Each structure stands twice: as C-alpha cells, then as structure tokens.
MARBA-3410 file (N, C-alpha, C, O; in Angstrom, 1 decimal):
114
63.0,85.1,-8.7,61.9,84.7,-9.5,61.0,83.7,-8.8,61.5,82.8,-8.2 ~ 59.8,83.9,-8.9,58.8,83.0,-8.4,57.9,82.6,-9.5,57.5,83.4,-10.4 ~ 57.5,81.3,-9.6,56.6,80.8,-10.6,55.4,80.1,-10.0,55.6,79.4,-9.0 ~ 54.3,80.4,-10.5,53.1,79.6,-10.2,52.4,79.1,-11.4,52.4,79.8,-12.5 ~ 51.8,77.9,-11.3,51.3,77.3,-12.5,49.8,77.1,-12.3,49.3,76.5,-11.3
49.0,77.5,-13.3,47.6,77.1,-13.4,47.4,76.1,-14.6,47.8,76.4,-15.7 ~ 46.9,75.0,-14.3,46.8,73.9,-15.3,45.3,73.6,-15.6,44.5,73.4,-14.7 ~ 45.0,73.6,-16.9,43.7,73.1,-17.3,43.9,71.9,-18.2,45.0,71.4,-18.3 ~ 42.9,71.4,-18.9,43.0,70.2,-19.7,44.2,70.3,-20.7,45.0,69.4,-20.7 ~ 44.3,71.3,-21.5,45.3,71.4,-22.5,46.2,72.6,-22.3,47.3,72.7,-23.0
45.9,73.6,-21.4,46.6,74.8,-21.3,47.2,74.9,-19.9,46.6,74.7,-18.9 ~ 48.5,75.4,-19.9,49.2,75.7,-18.7,49.5,77.2,-18.7,50.1,77.7,-19.7 ~ 49.1,77.9,-17.7,49.5,79.3,-17.6,50.6,79.4,-16.5,50.3,79.1,-15.3 ~ 51.7,79.9,-16.9,52.9,80.0,-16.0,53.0,81.5,-15.6,53.3,82.3,-16.5 ~ 52.7,81.8,-14.4,52.8,83.2,-13.9,54.2,83.4,-13.3,54.6,82.7,-12.3
55.0,84.3,-13.8,56.3,84.6,-13.3,56.3,86.0,-12.6,55.8,87.0,-13.2 ~ 56.8,86.0,-11.4,56.9,87.3,-10.7,58.4,87.6,-10.3,59.2,86.7,-10.2 ~ 58.7,88.8,-10.1,60.0,89.2,-9.7,61.0,89.3,-10.8,60.6,89.7,-12.0 ~ 62.3,89.1,-10.5,63.3,89.2,-11.5,63.4,88.0,-12.4,63.1,86.9,-12.0 ~ 63.9,88.2,-13.6,64.3,87.1,-14.5,65.7,87.4,-15.0,65.9,88.0,-16.1
66.7,87.0,-14.2,68.1,87.3,-14.5,68.9,86.0,-14.6,68.3,84.9,-14.4 ~ 70.1,86.2,-14.8,71.0,85.0,-15.0,70.9,84.0,-13.8,71.0,82.8,-14.0 ~ 70.7,84.6,-12.6,70.5,83.7,-11.4,69.3,82.9,-11.5,69.2,81.8,-10.8 ~ 68.3,83.3,-12.3,67.0,82.5,-12.4,66.9,81.7,-13.7,66.0,80.9,-13.8 ~ 67.9,81.8,-14.6,67.8,81.1,-15.9,67.7,79.6,-15.8,66.9,79.0,-16.5
68.5,78.9,-14.9,68.4,77.5,-14.8,67.0,77.0,-14.3,66.5,76.1,-14.7 ~ 66.5,77.7,-13.3,65.2,77.4,-12.7,64.1,77.6,-13.8,63.2,76.8,-13.9 ~ 64.2,78.7,-14.5,63.3,79.0,-15.6,63.3,77.9,-16.7,62.2,77.4,-17.1 ~ 64.5,77.5,-17.0,64.6,76.4,-18.0,63.9,75.1,-17.5,63.2,74.5,-18.3 ~ 64.2,74.7,-16.3,63.6,73.5,-15.7,62.1,73.6,-15.7,61.4,72.7,-16.0
61.6,74.8,-15.2,60.1,75.0,-15.1,59.5,74.9,-16.5,58.4,74.3,-16.6 ~ 60.0,75.6,-17.4,59.5,75.6,-18.8,59.5,74.2,-19.4,58.5,73.8,-20.0 ~ 60.6,73.4,-19.2,60.7,72.1,-19.7,59.6,71.2,-19.1,59.0,70.4,-19.9 ~ 59.4,71.2,-17.8,58.4,70.4,-17.2,57.0,70.8,-17.6,56.2,69.9,-17.9 ~ 56.8,72.1,-17.8,55.5,72.6,-18.2,55.2,72.1,-19.7,54.1,71.7,-20.0
56.2,72.2,-20.5,56.1,71.8,-21.9,55.8,70.3,-22.0,55.0,69.9,-22.9 ~ 56.4,69.6,-21.2,56.2,68.1,-21.2,54.7,67.7,-20.9,54.3,66.6,-21.3 ~ 54.0,68.6,-20.2,52.7,68.2,-19.7,51.5,69.0,-20.3,50.4,68.8,-19.9 ~ 51.8,69.9,-21.3,50.8,70.7,-21.8,51.0,71.0,-23.3,52.1,70.9,-23.8 ~ 49.9,71.2,-24.0,49.9,71.5,-25.5,50.1,73.0,-25.7,50.6,73.4,-26.7
49.6,73.8,-24.8,49.7,75.2,-24.9,50.2,75.8,-23.6,49.7,75.5,-22.5 ~ 51.3,76.5,-23.7,51.9,77.2,-22.5,51.8,78.7,-22.7,52.3,79.2,-23.6 ~ 51.1,79.3,-21.7,51.0,80.8,-21.7,51.9,81.3,-20.6,51.7,80.9,-19.4 ~ 52.9,82.1,-20.9,53.8,82.6,-19.9,53.4,84.1,-19.6,53.5,84.9,-20.5 ~ 52.9,84.3,-18.4,52.4,85.6,-18.0,53.5,86.3,-17.3,54.0,85.9,-16.2
54.0,87.4,-18.0,55.1,88.1,-17.4,54.7,89.5,-16.8,55.6,90.4,-16.7 ~ 53.5,89.7,-16.6,52.9,91.0,-16.1,53.5,91.4,-14.8,53.5,92.6,-14.5 ~ 54.0,90.5,-14.0,54.5,90.8,-12.6,56.1,90.7,-12.6,56.6,90.7,-11.5 ~ 56.7,90.7,-13.7,58.2,90.7,-13.7,58.7,92.1,-13.6,58.1,93.0,-14.1 ~ 59.8,92.3,-12.9,60.3,93.7,-12.8,61.7,93.8,-13.4,62.1,95.0,-13.8
62.5,92.8,-13.6,63.8,92.9,-14.2,64.0,91.7,-15.1,63.7,90.5,-14.7 ~ 64.5,91.9,-16.3,64.7,90.8,-17.2,66.1,91.0,-17.9,66.4,92.1,-18.2 ~ 66.8,89.9,-18.1,68.1,90.1,-18.8,68.2,89.1,-19.9,67.3,88.2,-20.1 ~ 69.2,89.2,-20.7,69.4,88.4,-21.9,69.3,86.9,-21.7,68.7,86.2,-22.5 ~ 69.8,86.4,-20.6,69.9,85.0,-20.3,68.4,84.4,-20.3,68.2,83.3,-20.9
67.5,85.1,-19.7,66.1,84.5,-19.6,65.4,84.7,-20.9,64.5,83.9,-21.2 ~ 65.7,85.8,-21.7,65.2,85.9,-23.0,65.6,84.7,-23.9,64.8,84.1,-24.6 ~ 66.8,84.3,-23.8,67.3,83.1,-24.5,66.7,81.8,-24.1,66.4,81.0,-24.9 ~ 66.4,81.7,-22.8,65.7,80.5,-22.3,64.3,80.5,-22.8,63.8,79.4,-23.3 ~ 63.6,81.6,-22.8,62.2,81.6,-23.4,62.3,81.3,-24.9,61.4,80.6,-25.4
63.2,81.8,-25.6,63.4,81.6,-27.0,63.6,80.1,-27.3,63.0,79.5,-28.2 ~ 64.5,79.5,-26.5,64.7,78.1,-26.7,63.5,77.2,-26.4,63.2,76.2,-27.1 ~ 62.8,77.6,-25.3,61.5,76.9,-25.0,60.5,77.0,-26.1,59.8,76.0,-26.4 ~ 60.4,78.2,-26.7,59.5,78.4,-27.8,59.9,77.4,-29.0,59.0,76.8,-29.6 ~ 61.2,77.4,-29.3,61.6,76.5,-30.4,61.3,75.0,-30.1,60.8,74.3,-31.0
61.5,74.6,-28.9,61.2,73.3,-28.4,59.7,73.0,-28.6,59.3,71.9,-29.0 ~ 58.9,73.9,-28.2,57.5,73.8,-28.3,57.1,73.6,-29.7,56.3,72.7,-30.1 ~ 57.6,74.4,-30.6,57.2,74.4,-32.0,57.6,73.0,-32.6,56.9,72.4,-33.3 ~ 58.8,72.5,-32.3,59.3,71.3,-32.8,58.5,70.1,-32.2,58.5,69.0,-32.8 ~ 57.9,70.3,-31.1,57.1,69.2,-30.5,55.6,69.3,-30.9,54.8,68.5,-30.4
55.3,70.3,-31.8,53.9,70.5,-32.2,53.0,71.1,-31.1,51.8,70.9,-31.1 ~ 53.7,71.9,-30.2,53.0,72.6,-29.2,53.1,74.1,-29.4,53.8,74.5,-30.3 ~ 52.5,74.9,-28.5,52.6,76.3,-28.6,53.0,76.9,-27.2,52.6,76.5,-26.2 ~ 53.9,77.9,-27.3,54.3,78.7,-26.2,54.1,80.1,-26.5,54.7,80.6,-27.6 ~ 53.4,80.9,-25.7,53.2,82.3,-26.0,53.5,83.1,-24.8,53.3,82.7,-23.6
54.0,84.3,-25.0,54.3,85.3,-23.9,53.1,86.2,-23.8,52.6,86.7,-24.8 ~ 52.6,86.4,-22.6,51.5,87.3,-22.4,51.9,88.5,-21.5,52.7,88.3,-20.6 ~ 51.4,89.6,-21.7,51.5,90.8,-20.8,52.9,91.1,-20.6,53.4,91.2,-19.4 ~ 53.7,91.4,-21.6,55.0,91.8,-21.5,55.1,93.2,-20.9,54.3,94.1,-21.2 ~ 56.0,93.3,-19.9,56.1,94.6,-19.2,57.1,95.5,-20.0,57.7,95.1,-20.9
57.0,96.8,-19.6,57.9,97.8,-20.2,59.4,97.4,-20.1,60.2,97.6,-21.0 ~ 59.8,96.8,-18.9,61.2,96.4,-18.7,61.5,95.3,-19.6,62.7,95.2,-20.1 ~ 60.6,94.4,-19.9,60.9,93.3,-20.8,61.0,93.8,-22.2,61.9,93.4,-23.0 ~ 60.2,94.7,-22.6,60.2,95.3,-24.0,61.6,96.1,-24.1,62.2,96.0,-25.2 ~ 62.0,96.8,-23.1,63.3,97.5,-23.2,64.4,96.5,-23.3,65.4,96.7,-24.1
64.4,95.4,-22.6,65.4,94.4,-22.6,65.4,93.8,-24.0,66.5,93.6,-24.6 ~ 64.3,93.5,-24.6,64.2,92.9,-25.9,64.8,93.9,-27.0,65.6,93.5,-27.8 ~ 64.5,95.2,-26.9,65.0,96.1,-27.8,66.5,96.3,-27.6,67.2,96.4,-28.6 ~ 67.0,96.4,-26.4,68.4,96.5,-26.2,69.2,95.3,-26.7,70.3,95.5,-27.2 ~ 68.6,94.1,-26.6,69.3,92.9,-27.1,69.1,92.7,-28.6,69.7,91.8,-29.1
68.3,93.5,-29.2,68.0,93.3,-30.7,67.1,92.2,-31.0,67.2,91.6,-32.1 ~ 66.2,91.8,-30.1,65.4,90.7,-30.3,64.1,91.0,-31.1,63.6,90.1,-31.9 ~ 63.5,92.1,-31.0,62.2,92.4,-31.8,62.4,92.1,-33.3,63.5,92.4,-33.9 ~ 61.5,91.4,-33.9,61.6,91.0,-35.3,60.3,91.4,-36.0,59.2,91.6,-35.4 ~ 60.5,91.6,-37.3,59.4,91.9,-38.2,58.9,90.6,-38.8,57.7,90.5,-39.2
59.7,89.6,-38.9,59.4,88.3,-39.4,59.8,87.2,-38.5,60.7,87.4,-37.6 ~ 59.3,86.0,-38.7,59.7,84.9,-37.8,61.1,84.4,-38.0,61.7,84.6,-39.0 ~ 61.6,83.8,-36.9,62.9,83.3,-36.9,62.9,81.8,-37.2,64.0,81.2,-37.4 ~ 61.8,81.1,-37.1,61.7,79.7,-37.3,61.3,79.4,-38.8,60.6,80.1,-39.4 ~ 61.7,78.3,-39.2,61.3,77.8,-40.6,60.1,76.9,-40.5,60.0,75.9,-41.2
59.1,77.3,-39.7,57.9,76.6,-39.5,56.8,77.3,-40.2,56.6,78.5,-39.9 ~ 56.1,76.7,-41.0,55.0,77.3,-41.7,53.9,77.9,-40.8,53.4,77.1,-39.9 ~ 53.7,79.1,-40.9,52.6,79.8,-40.1,53.0,80.1,-38.6,52.2,80.7,-37.9 ~ 54.2,79.7,-38.2,54.5,80.0,-36.8,55.3,81.3,-36.7,56.3,81.4,-37.4 ~ 54.9,82.2,-35.8,55.6,83.4,-35.6,56.6,83.3,-34.6,56.6,82.4,-33.7
57.7,84.1,-34.7,58.7,84.2,-33.7,58.1,84.7,-32.4,57.2,85.5,-32.4 ~ 58.6,84.2,-31.3,58.1,84.6,-30.0,58.2,86.1,-29.8,57.4,86.7,-29.1 ~ 59.2,86.7,-30.4,59.5,88.1,-30.2,59.0,89.0,-31.4,59.3,90.2,-31.5 ~ 58.2,88.4,-32.3,57.7,89.2,-33.4,56.8,90.3,-32.9,55.9,90.0,-32.1 ~ 57.0,91.5,-33.3,56.3,92.6,-32.7,54.8,92.5,-32.6,54.2,92.9,-31.6
54.2,92.1,-33.7,52.7,92.0,-33.6,52.2,90.8,-32.8,51.0,90.8,-32.5 ~ 53.1,89.9,-32.4,52.7,88.8,-31.6,52.7,89.1,-30.1,51.9,88.6,-29.3 ~ 53.6,90.0,-29.7,53.7,90.3,-28.3,52.5,91.1,-27.8,51.9,91.9,-28.5 ~ 52.1,90.7,-26.6,50.9,91.4,-26.0,51.2,91.9,-24.6,50.3,92.5,-24.0
END
C-alpha cells in the first residue's frame, strides 16, 4: 500500500494505491489518525487500490467513527469493484447508518459510496 496526501486549508485527500490487506492495516491506521488530527474533512481516494480485505475495512470504519465523534468528516471516494466485492462479502453494505449521530450516514451506506 502506498499513500500520498494532498492538503488544503480544511480538506485532506488521501490517495491510496495498491493493496489494502492485513499487512497494511497498521500503516493505514497511523496514516488516517495523523490525517484526522490535522484536517476537518478527509477524503479517501481508493480508485487505485487493487486488493482490499476485512482488516482495512475495519480500520476505515474505525477512522470514520473517530471523525464523527471529533466533529469531522471522513468520506470514501471512487470505490473500486474489488472494494465493493469485499464490502459485500463481509456484509458491510447498509441501508441505514450504523452511528447514532443525527444526520451522519454510515461510511458503507450504499447511497453514500461513490
């Protein structure tokens, strides 16, 4: 997994390329935590990922919860077919939000994914 960060005043776009597997989960967690600490909006661009497993889905989910609780936003952009397949195989797609936050959608809510 390789990550590159584009930072503007309030928005950070994290571009992730390659695999997102258990071997990458710790690095992904650290990268997301650092990005979350310095930005109000984190956009995670997954358009160049080729393999995703459950461990990294869980890291993204945890980062989303942390963002919501901190009054910030984390969104996933450009989900690949392999990510969608992994989400479906793991039972992650949702019709309604998983958080008890007013107006906040689950990261994996089907109409939110792009």
